[in-house]
MIDRENBA-857877 format. One line per 10 residues: number of its first residue (from 1); their letters; for each residue x, y, z of N, C-alpha, C, O, CB. Coordinates in steps of 0.02 Angstrom, whole numbers, plus 50000, padded with zeros to 5 digits. Glycine has a CB too. Example, Ala and Ser with C-alpha at 12.3 -4.5 7.8 and 13.67 -1.06 7.14 Angstrom:
2
1) as) 50660,49716,50390,50615,49775,50390,50660,49835,50390,50712,49834,50423,50565,49776,50452 | 50642,49888,50354,50684,49947,50357,50645,50002,50394,50670,50057,50402,50704,49970,50286
This chain:
221
1) xxxxxxxxxx) 50600,50684,50703,50556,50654,50728,50560,50602,50777,50591,50550,50767,50529,50640,50687 | 50532,50614,50821,50549,50568,50893,50545,50491,50891,50508,50483,50843,50494,50587,50952 | 50557,50440,50909,50553,50374,50877,50487,50341,50885,50465,50297,50848,50604,50330,50904 | 50450,50375,50953,50381,50357,50952,50360,50354,50900,50352,50301,50871,50342,50388,50982 | 50339,50432,50865,50296,50457,50805,50329,50424,50764,50295,50393,50723,50290,50533,50785 | 50402,50419,50761,50418,50384,50671,50396,50307,50684,50385,50282,50629,50527,50385,50636 | 50385,50262,50733,50369,50191,50747,50292,50191,50715,50268,50146,50681,50376,50169,50835 | 50249,50270,50741,50181,50270,50707,50192,50268,50636,50181,50222,50597,50136,50331,50724 | 50218,50331,50622,50197,50355,50539,50243,50311,50510,50215,50304,50456,50210,50443,50508 | 50313,50261,50505,50339,50250,50467,50334,50168,50460,50355,50140,50409,50392,50283,50476
11) xxxxxxxxxx) 50304,50132,50515,50299,50063,50528,50211,50062,50523,50171,50057,50476,50340,50037,50608 | 50203,50068,50600,50141,50021,50633,50067,50037,50605,50024,49997,50585,50137,50035,50719 | 50066,50099,50609,50000,50137,50581,49988,50157,50518,49960,50123,50475,49991,50191,50609 | 50009,50216,50513,49999,50234,50443,50019,50212,50385,49990,50229,50333,50012,50280,50436 | 50077,50167,50387,50088,50111,50330,50023,50075,50299,50004,50072,50241,50133,50051,50361 | 49985,50043,50374,49938,50003,50364,49898,50050,50317,49906,50042,50257,49906,49975,50428 | 49860,50094,50338,49819,50134,50305,49813,50141,50233,49763,50134,50197,49830,50184,50325 | 49900,50164,50214,49914,50184,50148,49915,50113,50113,49872,50099,50071,49985,50229,50141 | 49958,50075,50127,49943,49998,50094,49873,49992,50069,49852,49992,50011,49952,49934,50150 | 49836,49986,50132,49764,49968,50115,49716,49992,50101,49680,49963,50060,49742,49947,50143
21) xxxxxxxxxx) 49694,50056,50129,49649,50101,50092,49624,50115,50030,49565,50110,50013,49664,50142,50099 | 49692,50141,49981,49666,50137,49918,49656,50077,49887,49619,50081,49838,49700,50169,49882 | 49675,50028,49900,49658,49943,49863,49592,49941,49912,49547,49902,49899,49734,49857,49880 | 49587,49983,49965,49503,49961,49990,49441,49986,49947,49384,49962,49941,49485,49997,50068 | 49475,50049,49913,49428,50090,49861,49423,50048,49796,49368,50028,49778,49461,50167,49841 | 49469,50038,49769,49469,49983,49731,49444,49930,49707,49439,49911,49649,49490,49970,49738 | 49421,49891,49788,49394,49822,49806,49327,49842,49820,49288,49795,49828,49431,49782,49868 | 49296,49917,49827,49243,49920,49833,49206,49917,49905,49153,49886,49915,49231,49881,49793 | 49244,49954,49954,49239,49945,50023,49235,50028,50039,49273,50073,50022,49308,49898,50059 | 49186,50031,50070,49181,50099,50086,49222,50113,50165,49273,50147,50163,49096,50118,50086
31) xxxxxxxxxx) 49199,50086,50227,49222,50090,50278,49295,50030,50295,49297,49971,50279,49158,50086,50318 | 49348,50070,50331,49417,50019,50313,49401,49971,50367,49404,49910,50361,49506,50057,50321 | 49385,50002,50419,49380,49933,50478,49329,49864,50449,49339,49804,50461,49332,49969,50564 | 49283,49892,50413,49227,49846,50405,49269,49797,50330,49246,49741,50324,49137,49898,50387 | 49301,49808,50299,49355,49797,50250,49388,49736,50293,49375,49679,50275,49408,49869,50232 | 49417,49745,50332,49468,49722,50360,49412,49645,50421,49435,49589,50431,49517,49805,50404 | 49358,49663,50444,49338,49631,50480,49292,49598,50435,49252,49565,50468,49321,49661,50534 | 49282,49595,50370,49265,49537,50320,49293,49508,50257,49264,49472,50217,49214,49549,50301 | 49362,49533,50254,49399,49519,50207,49444,49503,50231,49480,49547,50255,49409,49555,50168 | 49466,49427,50238,49530,49390,50273,49601,49408,50241,49652,49419,50273,49521,49306,50266
41) xxxxxxxxxx) 49595,49407,50175,49643,49423,50148,49671,49492,50141,49731,49497,50133,49634,49398,50101 | 49628,49556,50142,49641,49613,50184,49670,49605,50236,49727,49626,50241,49594,49644,50200 | 49630,49564,50302,49665,49589,50356,49747,49558,50362,49797,49583,50389,49619,49570,50420 | 49738,49493,50323,49811,49475,50333,49868,49536,50292,49926,49553,50305,49820,49389,50296 | 49819,49558,50239,49882,49591,50215,49917,49659,50264,49975,49681,50261,49861,49618,50138 | 49861,49680,50305,49872,49727,50344,49914,49709,50411,49938,49755,50444,49812,49754,50354 | 49920,49643,50430,49943,49612,50469,50032,49619,50457,50076,49642,50494,49907,49548,50463 | 50034,49584,50384,50082,49595,50363,50132,49639,50365,50190,49621,50371,50071,49591,50331 | 50112,49709,50360,50133,49770,50329,50151,49783,50407,50205,49812,50415,50075,49824,50278 | 50129,49774,50444,50130,49788,50512,50198,49732,50546,50257,49748,50557,50043,49772,50544
51) xxxxxxxxxx) 50166,49667,50556,50209,49630,50580,50248,49602,50566,50287,49583,50609,50200,49605,50598 | 50256,49587,50501,50304,49541,50461,50324,49583,50433,50379,49557,50423,50285,49486,50418 | 50330,49654,50398,50366,49673,50374,50406,49747,50417,50464,49767,50422,50334,49672,50315 | 50355,49767,50436,50379,49833,50484,50418,49825,50553,50474,49848,50565,50315,49872,50505 | 50375,49787,50598,50414,49760,50662,50493,49752,50676,50526,49771,50724,50393,49698,50670 | 50514,49715,50612,50568,49688,50616,50623,49746,50598,50683,49733,50598,50566,49627,50575 | 50608,49784,50589,50658,49852,50577,50647,49926,50601,50670,49980,50581,50664,49863,50505 | 50593,49905,50666,50593,49996,50669,50628,49974,50747,50632,49926,50787,50491,50059,50664 | 50651,50048,50737,50665,50077,50806,50636,50074,50862,50583,50105,50866,50668,50128,50806 | 50662,50033,50925,50616,50040,50976,50606,50109,51023,50651,50128,51060,50632,49988,51016
61) xxxxxxxxxx) 50564,50132,51019,50562,50209,51063,50578,50198,51140,50589,50247,51176,50478,50248,51060 | 50579,50130,51165,50580,50140,51245,50515,50124,51282,50494,50070,51303,50597,50216,51262 | 50488,50189,51283,50438,50208,51315,50364,50172,51279,50308,50171,51305,50444,50286,51317 | 50384,50147,51218,50293,50122,51201,50340,50058,51175,50401,50066,51172,50222,50179,51124 | 50318,50010,51162,50338,49941,51138,50299,49939,51080,50237,49939,51081,50324,49878,51187 | 50342,49937,51020,50325,49916,50946,50246,49879,50937,50190,49895,50920,50388,49859,50920 | 50287,49814,50962,50234,49746,50977,50191,49746,51001,50144,49709,50984,50246,49701,51007 | 50189,49806,51072,50099,49802,51109,50060,49872,51077,50001,49887,51088,50098,49813,51223 | 50108,49911,51036,50059,49964,51008,50046,49929,50924,50022,49967,50882,50100,50057,51009 | 50056,49887,50912,50036,49862,50854,49983,49801,50883,49934,49779,50853,50104,49839,50807
71) xxxxxxxxxx) 49995,49790,50918,49933,49735,50948,49867,49775,50984,49807,49763,50984,49969,49680,51017 | 49899,49816,51006,49824,49863,51035,49802,49889,50957,49741,49894,50959,49844,49951,51105 | 49820,49904,50904,49799,49921,50852,49736,49872,50826,49676,49886,50820,49855,49924,50812 | 49777,49806,50811,49730,49760,50775,49706,49729,50839,49664,49687,50821,49764,49707,50717 | 49710,49730,50888,49650,49695,50920,49579,49763,50946,49519,49751,50940,49690,49648,50999 | 49599,49811,50966,49544,49853,50976,49528,49927,50919,49471,49950,50915,49558,49875,51054 | 49575,49951,50886,49584,50002,50839,49559,49992,50777,49513,50028,50758,49646,50015,50833 | 49582,49947,50738,49567,49948,50662,49510,49908,50669,49468,49924,50627,49626,49918,50608 | 49486,49854,50711,49410,49823,50699,49346,49868,50705,49288,49861,50684,49397,49766,50753 | 49386,49931,50750,49311,49958,50775,49265,50001,50715,49284,50058,50703,49325,50016,50845
81) xxxxxxxxxx) 49222,49981,50689,49183,50018,50629,49146,50071,50657,49114,50109,50620,49132,49971,50588 | 49145,50081,50731,49108,50147,50767,49164,50213,50735,49142,50271,50732,49110,50140,50875 | 49223,50201,50716,49265,50244,50714,49267,50289,50645,49283,50348,50637,49322,50211,50729 | 49248,50242,50601,49215,50279,50542,49253,50286,50487,49222,50303,50437,49194,50343,50556 | 49317,50277,50482,49364,50275,50426,49352,50258,50376,49322,50204,50378,49407,50247,50432 | 49360,50280,50319,49340,50270,50258,49389,50262,50218,49436,50301,50221,49304,50313,50238 | 49390,50195,50158,49462,50210,50134,49455,50260,50090,49503,50255,50051,49501,50153,50101 | 49423,50303,50075,49427,50348,50020,49488,50396,50050,49538,50419,50023,49351,50388,50002 | 49453,50403,50140,49484,50467,50167,49574,50454,50176,49619,50495,50167,49441,50486,50250 | 49579,50384,50197,49646,50355,50196,49651,50352,50135,49661,50292,50129,49661,50294,50228
91) xxxxxxxxxx) 49653,50384,50061,49689,50371,50011,49704,50457,49983,49738,50465,49932,49648,50314,49961 | 49678,50512,50016,49698,50570,50024,49758,50589,50028,49786,50578,50082,49676,50588,50063 | 49793,50619,49980,49867,50638,49995,49933,50587,50009,49988,50594,50036,49861,50678,50054 | 49895,50528,49974,49944,50463,49963,50017,50485,49947,50064,50474,49986,49917,50415,49896 | 50023,50518,49883,50080,50525,49862,50132,50569,49891,50190,50570,49869,50070,50538,49810 | 50113,50601,49933,50160,50649,49990,50177,50604,50047,50224,50622,50082,50116,50722,50025 | 50139,50533,50068,50152,50498,50108,50192,50434,50114,50210,50413,50169,50111,50496,50122 | 50209,50398,50046,50215,50344,50024,50296,50345,50048,50317,50299,50083,50190,50334,49948 | 50334,50394,50029,50405,50408,50046,50430,50398,50115,50485,50370,50121,50420,50473,50030 | 50388,50424,50185,50389,50410,50248,50350,50354,50272,50361,50343,50332,50374,50460,50277
101) xxxxxxxxxx) 50307,50314,50242,50267,50256,50265,50291,50189,50243,50285,50136,50273,50199,50263,50242 | 50327,50203,50170,50349,50152,50143,50429,50141,50133,50462,50089,50142,50314,50151,50087 | 50453,50211,50110,50520,50213,50106,50567,50202,50152,50615,50164,50141,50532,50258,50089 | 50560,50227,50196,50601,50214,50267,50599,50136,50275,50654,50108,50274,50562,50255,50341 | 50548,50102,50281,50553,50035,50283,50598,50002,50251,50643,49969,50276,50505,50011,50268 | 50580,50016,50157,50617,50002,50107,50690,50001,50120,50726,49952,50118,50601,50042,50059 | 50707,50059,50131,50778,50069,50135,50823,50022,50198,50879,49999,50196,50785,50150,50147 | 50771,50021,50252,50802,49992,50317,50823,49926,50294,50875,49898,50309,50750,49987,50385 | 50765,49898,50245,50780,49830,50215,50848,49820,50164,50891,49776,50159,50714,49812,50174 | 50836,49880,50129,50903,49864,50089,50973,49871,50126,51020,49835,50108,50906,49913,50029
111) xxxxxxxxxx) 50980,49927,50189,51037,49933,50229,51059,49866,50267,51117,49852,50284,51024,49987,50276 | 51001,49828,50278,51015,49771,50316,51022,49684,50268,51053,49634,50287,50948,49774,50375 | 50988,49692,50215,50992,49632,50175,51025,49647,50104,51045,49606,50063,50918,49601,50168 | 51025,49718,50100,51068,49710,50022,51018,49742,49980,51027,49795,49951,51087,49622,49989 | 50971,49710,49980,50891,49739,49949,50841,49729,49996,50843,49722,50057,50860,49698,49880 | 50777,49730,49942,50707,49742,49977,50655,49686,49948,50595,49677,49958,50676,49824,49959 | 50698,49657,49915,50656,49596,49891,50601,49523,49909,50566,49482,49879,50694,49577,49871 | 50633,49547,50010,50582,49496,50033,50516,49535,50058,50471,49515,50095,50614,49449,50094 | 50522,49582,50034,50449,49622,50052,50394,49599,50011,50410,49584,49954,50452,49704,50039 | 50321,49592,50027,50289,49574,49994,50224,49633,49996,50199,49661,49946,50284,49506,50011
121) xxxxxxxxxx) 50207,49641,50061,50140,49655,50065,50143,49735,50051,50092,49766,50036,50107,49632,50137 | 50197,49760,50056,50232,49841,50056,50239,49849,49985,50222,49905,49965,50313,49855,50098 | 50264,49805,49938,50249,49818,49873,50182,49801,49845,50160,49840,49803,50293,49788,49838 | 50148,49751,49862,50080,49749,49851,50052,49816,49881,50019,49845,49839,50048,49684,49883 | 50054,49839,49922,50013,49915,49925,50036,49970,49885,50004,50022,49875,50013,49947,49995 | 50086,49959,49866,50124,50025,49831,50059,50005,49749,50012,50039,49730,50250,50010,49815 | 50082,49948,49724,50056,49921,49667,49979,49944,49674,49953,49987,49639,50070,49838,49663 | 49947,49908,49726,49871,49933,49741,49844,49998,49734,49793,50009,49703,49856,49922,49803 | 49894,50058,49776,49885,50130,49748,49891,50144,49691,49852,50184,49664,49920,50171,49770 | 49935,50119,49662,49944,50142,49585,49891,50119,49539,49877,50147,49487,50012,50116,49554
131) xxxxxxxxxx) 49860,50057,49565,49810,50026,49515,49735,50058,49536,49686,50056,49499,49812,49934,49521 | 49736,50095,49617,49678,50142,49642,49686,50205,49576,49637,50227,49547,49697,50177,49740 | 49756,50226,49561,49737,50288,49536,49707,50291,49460,49699,50344,49429,49797,50329,49543 | 49692,50219,49432,49675,50222,49360,49584,50247,49389,49548,50268,49343,49693,50129,49304 | 49555,50245,49450,49503,50259,49453,49433,50203,49414,49380,50221,49388,49516,50323,49432 | 49455,50146,49422,49400,50082,49392,49401,50044,49457,49455,50025,49481,49430,50025,49315 | 49349,50033,49485,49361,49968,49535,49365,49908,49500,49385,49900,49443,49304,49957,49589 | 49340,49855,49549,49364,49765,49536,49317,49745,49497,49318,49688,49474,49365,49706,49605 | 49260,49794,49480,49200,49775,49450,49196,49816,49402,49144,49819,49369,49144,49775,49488 | 49247,49853,49390,49244,49910,49307,49202,49971,49313,49187,50006,49265,49202,49869,49229
141) xxxxxxxxxx) 49178,49987,49390,49154,50042,49395,49204,50106,49410,49252,50104,49448,49109,50031,49441 | 49184,50155,49376,49215,50219,49398,49203,50245,49466,49150,50237,49497,49195,50270,49354 | 49254,50277,49488,49235,50312,49544,49295,50384,49543,49338,50388,49499,49239,50253,49617 | 49288,50440,49601,49315,50463,49603,49379,50490,49648,49367,50486,49708,49284,50475,49589 | 49443,50515,49632,49486,50495,49648,49493,50540,49711,49477,50599,49702,49529,50490,49599 | 49519,50520,49780,49533,50575,49839,49571,50638,49808,49597,50644,49752,49583,50541,49903 | 49566,50683,49860,49626,50733,49817,49679,50724,49836,49684,50693,49888,49625,50806,49819 | 49723,50741,49811,49803,50725,49809,49836,50771,49752,49807,50783,49699,49819,50637,49790 | 49889,50793,49764,49913,50846,49733,49948,50829,49673,49963,50868,49628,49950,50880,49774 | 49964,50741,49678,49980,50723,49618,49949,50702,49584,49975,50666,49542,50013,50695,49613
151) xxxxxxxxxx) 49898,50710,49584,49811,50662,49540,49827,50679,49484,49830,50633,49444,49714,50691,49555 | 49841,50742,49459,49844,50749,49375,49922,50719,49348,49935,50692,49294,49836,50846,49349 | 49958,50731,49394,50023,50710,49343,50029,50645,49349,50067,50622,49306,50095,50741,49359 | 50001,50597,49394,50002,50531,49384,49938,50498,49334,49944,50451,49295,50004,50503,49454 | 49896,50525,49344,49838,50520,49292,49865,50498,49233,49862,50444,49204,49800,50586,49277 | 49897,50561,49219,49922,50586,49139,49970,50536,49123,49969,50518,49064,49962,50667,49132 | 50016,50506,49166,50060,50458,49154,50026,50376,49143,50046,50326,49112,50109,50465,49215 | 49977,50390,49178,49938,50312,49171,49875,50314,49122,49828,50275,49125,49906,50283,49252 | 49882,50359,49082,49828,50378,49054,49800,50326,48971,49748,50328,48939,49847,50460,49045 | 49863,50285,48961,49857,50243,48922,49834,50163,48927,49820,50124,48882,49905,50252,48904
161) xxxxxxxxxx) 49835,50156,48996,49829,50091,49035,49740,50081,49030,49703,50122,49057,49866,50100,49126 | 49716,50020,48991,49651,50027,49014,49636,49950,49049,49662,49899,49026,49598,50050,48948 | 49608,49949,49087,49577,49889,49158,49549,49840,49106,49503,49856,49068,49499,49924,49228 | 49576,49780,49107,49539,49745,49059,49578,49717,49013,49563,49666,48982,49495,49782,49029 | 49656,49763,49001,49687,49758,48945,49774,49754,48974,49807,49805,48968,49662,49825,48895 | 49800,49705,48998,49855,49723,49032,49917,49730,48974,49973,49751,48988,49866,49668,49091 | 49898,49710,48918,49947,49736,48860,49946,49798,48850,49978,49813,48800,49936,49712,48796 | 49917,49853,48885,49919,49921,48867,49961,49948,48941,49964,50006,48960,49833,49957,48849 | 49991,49887,48977,50023,49911,49021,50098,49892,48995,50111,49833,48984,49999,49886,49089 | 50159,49956,48981,50212,49952,48965,50257,49955,49021,50272,49912,49063,50219,49991,48921
171) xxxxxxxxxx) 50287,50052,49009,50327,50067,49067,50305,50127,49086,50340,50177,49098,50397,50066,49059 | 50240,50121,49088,50217,50197,49122,50233,50191,49207,50227,50242,49242,50118,50213,49108 | 50251,50136,49233,50264,50155,49316,50336,50190,49319,50361,50231,49358,50266,50078,49371 | 50358,50160,49268,50446,50176,49272,50481,50265,49321,50522,50278,49365,50472,50186,49162 | 50424,50307,49270,50443,50370,49312,50417,50388,49384,50446,50426,49423,50424,50425,49275 | 50357,50354,49395,50342,50343,49453,50367,50328,49504,50375,50364,49554,50317,50318,49452 | 50387,50250,49492,50433,50214,49532,50504,50238,49550,50536,50221,49599,50438,50156,49504 | 50527,50285,49497,50626,50280,49520,50608,50354,49533,50655,50391,49521,50712,50258,49442 | 50544,50389,49558,50550,50471,49573,50559,50452,49660,50528,50421,49703,50463,50533,49544 | 50624,50492,49651,50657,50487,49722,50606,50551,49770,50589,50538,49827,50760,50511,49715
181) xxxxxxxxxx) 50589,50610,49740,50529,50657,49768,50468,50597,49804,50440,50611,49857,50489,50711,49689 | 50457,50538,49772,50395,50533,49781,50417,50471,49854,50391,50473,49910,50346,50508,49701 | 50465,50427,49835,50481,50376,49894,50536,50371,49924,50557,50322,49955,50473,50318,49879 | 50565,50429,49912,50650,50452,49940,50694,50403,49919,50752,50403,49938,50664,50458,50026 | 50672,50362,49882,50723,50303,49854,50705,50290,49776,50646,50296,49761,50713,50224,49900 | 50758,50271,49721,50744,50247,49676,50708,50181,49690,50738,50140,49725,50793,50247,49642 | 50647,50165,49669,50624,50087,49672,50667,50038,49655,50686,49992,49691,50571,50073,49631 | 50685,50050,49587,50714,49995,49539,50772,49979,49570,50800,49929,49548,50728,50015,49462 | 50808,50017,49634,50876,49999,49645,50865,49959,49708,50908,49935,49744,50929,50061,49651 | 50798,49956,49716,50784,49901,49789,50766,49859,49783,50748,49832,49835,50747,49909,49839
191) xxxxxxxxxx) 50756,49822,49719,50744,49764,49697,50669,49749,49700,50656,49689,49707,50784,49720,49732 | 50625,49784,49697,50550,49778,49709,50517,49810,49630,50464,49792,49605,50525,49833,49790 | 50557,49851,49604,50523,49895,49545,50492,49843,49509,50431,49847,49512,50575,49941,49494 | 50518,49788,49471,50495,49729,49430,50423,49703,49471,50367,49708,49446,50560,49665,49426 | 50436,49678,49533,50399,49646,49584,50324,49695,49578,50267,49677,49564,50446,49649,49667 | 50353,49767,49594,50285,49802,49606,50232,49799,49529,50171,49789,49525,50307,49893,49630 | 50279,49809,49477,50264,49798,49401,50216,49736,49394,50155,49743,49384,50336,49784,49357 | 50239,49692,49397,50210,49609,49379,50139,49641,49426,50091,49663,49394,50271,49513,49424 | 50138,49641,49480,50086,49636,49541,50040,49677,49503,49986,49653,49485,50109,49667,49623 | 50060,49750,49487,50014,49784,49447,49970,49777,49379,49918,49803,49359,50042,49823,49438
201) xxxxxxxxxx) 50011,49734,49357,49991,49710,49283,49941,49633,49290,49914,49603,49244,50075,49694,49234 | 49943,49617,49371,49907,49555,49359,49847,49582,49393,49802,49541,49397,49941,49482,49389 | 49829,49657,49424,49787,49678,49437,49737,49708,49376,49681,49726,49395,49811,49711,49479 | 49754,49714,49305,49729,49724,49266,49686,49678,49225,49650,49692,49177,49765,49748,49248 | 49696,49617,49253,49665,49574,49203,49594,49582,49200,49574,49577,49142,49679,49505,49214 | 49554,49592,49238,49488,49605,49235,49445,49617,49305,49470,49630,49360,49464,49549,49198 | 49373,49609,49288,49344,49601,49347,49369,49552,49396,49390,49497,49380,49285,49589,49334 | 49366,49572,49450,49387,49520,49515,49472,49509,49506,49501,49472,49546,49340,49430,49508 | 49505,49536,49461,49588,49524,49473,49616,49566,49527,49667,49547,49555,49633,49543,49406 | 49589,49618,49544,49637,49650,49602,49618,49614,49673,49653,49633,49719,49625,49741,49610
211) xxxxxxxxxx) 49573,49571,49688,49561,49518,49733,49591,49465,49743,49611,49444,49797,49516,49499,49728 | 49598,49430,49668,49630,49374,49638,49694,49402,49658,49715,49377,49710,49617,49357,49557 | 49727,49441,49636,49789,49463,49651,49815,49465,49729,49861,49430,49750,49791,49527,49622 | 49782,49506,49763,49806,49507,49855,49790,49440,49872,49814,49419,49924,49755,49567,49917 | 49755,49404,49841,49750,49329,49863,49811,49290,49852,49837,49244,49885,49694,49293,49825 | 49827,49317,49803,49892,49269,49759,49945,49278,49818,49970,49230,49847,49928,49310,49666 | 49956,49329,49829,50017,49367,49880,50008,49355,49941,50056,49333,49972,50022,49443,49882 | 49949,49365,49973,49945,49340,50053,49910,49289,50067,49913,49267,50125,49919,49386,50098 | 49872,49260,50024,49849,49202,50043,49886,49163,50057,49874,49124,50102,49817,49177,50010 | 49950,49163,50020,49978,49079,50048,50025,49111,50119,50064,49069,50141,50049,49022,49968
221) x) 50026,49155,50144,50057,49183,50191,50068,49155,50273,50099,49189,50313,50026,49238,50187
């Protein structure tokens, strides 16, 4: 992968989509741009993924400044509701993409700092994707999952978790977060496993719990 493609795929553009798209579905937002334009916390989360967590470790391709590219995304592309990107479309095949979109940044933090525990928005995005996989939104309504080759396997692993009953969550995320086929790394070795589990558990509390959890982690950022 050349450096400019790698910059877009692993840090600047695609990770923002994968971190916030599935969460947007679970929060009841149809359009990605409308969500960012109207939900301050989701815009903050998107900016954290790109600016605070991605840019510090992205290789600079030289021909294209990562900072300028991200500025253009947030100033022109992401807020443009005419582009019509739906959160459900951004949730298609996420299991096939989280490795390249999050795993590379997580591994870069481990290489630089010894672990990735200083990350917040990326683990929140992973927790949000797994919460989305329960197919129940923040108001308690059911929805259809976007197509993904791992839908059946992940749904089976999460089947005993009941939204509104956090006590039904035990160790169901372990086989997913430790799966190097998904993330290119065992998330538990990076210092993020328990953090993601805690965020996920908080999102199970009941109606409004996803919104409250997002606000808890990005509202103070």
